[in-house]
C-alpha positions as CSV (number, residue, x, y, z in Angstrom):
1,M,39.7,-38.6,-11.6
2,V,36.2,-38.0,-9.3
3,R,37.1,-38.4,-5.6
4,I,33.1,-39.2,-3.9
5,T,32.4,-40.3,-0.4
6,L,29.2,-43.0,-0.5
7,E,27.4,-43.0,2.6
8,P,24.7,-45.8,3.0
9,F,22.4,-45.8,5.3
10,G,20.6,-48.2,8.3
11,E,20.5,-52.0,6.7
12,L,22.1,-51.1,3.6
13,R,26.2,-50.5,5.7
14,E,25.3,-54.1,6.6
15,F,26.0,-54.9,3.2
16,F,28.7,-52.3,2.4
17,G,30.8,-52.5,5.3
18,N,31.5,-49.3,6.0
19,S,29.3,-46.1,6.5
20,H,31.9,-43.9,4.9
21,I,33.4,-45.2,1.3
22,K,35.9,-43.5,-0.3
23,V,35.1,-44.6,-4.0
24,D,37.2,-43.3,-7.0
25,L,35.2,-42.9,-10.6
26,D,36.4,-41.3,-14.1
27,D,36.4,-37.4,-14.8
28,E,32.5,-36.7,-15.8
29,A,31.0,-40.0,-13.6
30,S,27.5,-39.7,-12.8
31,I,24.9,-41.7,-10.4
32,L,24.9,-44.0,-12.8
33,D,28.6,-44.8,-13.3
34,L,28.7,-44.5,-9.3
35,F,25.8,-47.4,-9.3
36,S,27.7,-49.3,-12.2
37,F,30.9,-49.4,-9.6
38,I,28.2,-50.7,-7.1
39,D,27.5,-53.1,-9.1
40,N,31.1,-54.2,-10.0
41,R,32.1,-54.2,-6.1
42,W,29.0,-55.5,-3.9
43,G,26.3,-56.7,-6.5
44,V,26.7,-60.8,-6.3
45,I,26.1,-59.7,-2.3
46,L,23.4,-57.1,-2.1
47,P,20.1,-59.0,-1.7
48,A,17.8,-59.2,-5.3
49,F,14.7,-57.7,-2.9
50,L,17.6,-54.6,-3.0
51,W,19.7,-54.4,-6.1
52,N,18.9,-55.7,-9.8
53,S,22.5,-56.5,-10.9
54,K,20.9,-57.2,-14.9
55,K,20.1,-52.8,-15.1
56,Q,22.6,-51.9,-12.2
57,K,19.8,-50.1,-9.8
58,F,18.1,-50.3,-6.7
59,R,14.9,-51.6,-6.2
60,G,12.6,-50.4,-4.2
61,P,12.4,-47.0,-1.8
62,I,15.6,-46.5,-2.3
63,I,16.2,-42.7,-2.0
64,T,19.4,-41.2,-3.5
65,S,21.4,-38.1,-2.9
66,V,24.6,-35.8,-3.2
67,N,25.7,-33.8,-0.8
68,S,22.0,-34.2,0.8
69,E,20.0,-33.3,-2.0
70,I,17.8,-35.8,-3.1
71,I,18.8,-37.1,-6.7
72,R,16.1,-38.1,-9.2
73,D,17.9,-37.7,-12.3
74,L,20.7,-40.7,-12.2
75,N,22.9,-39.1,-14.6
76,T,23.0,-36.4,-12.7
77,Q,27.1,-35.8,-12.6
78,L,29.1,-35.8,-10.0
79,K,31.7,-33.9,-8.7
80,N,35.9,-34.3,-6.4
81,N,34.6,-34.4,-3.0
82,D,30.8,-35.3,-3.2
83,K,29.3,-37.1,-0.3
84,V,26.3,-39.3,-1.8
85,Q,24.1,-41.0,0.3
86,I,22.3,-44.3,-0.4
87,I,18.7,-44.3,2.0
88,K,16.0,-47.4,1.9
89,A,13.0,-45.7,2.7
90,F,10.2,-46.5,5.1
91,V,6.7,-47.2,3.8
92,G,4.0,-48.1,5.1
93,G,1.3,-46.8,6.9
């Protein structure tokens, strides 16, 4: 088992209900596995402009980082005690 801490930031926090959520995943879990967990637990309350339940991923300018390092590959494997931050990026000009 891999235990990580999910840390949603900004307006995402209101949907997740907490700023530091302990999540237990299977060994060798990836960001994609975490997104599947998010869909099972919060998918029905996340608004469609933020979350695509069919594809089990975020929409729009969402940044995912592990231990403060931005992750682009959603197959990135998670390790015990990792902190996964999910941040809605600000866009505009």
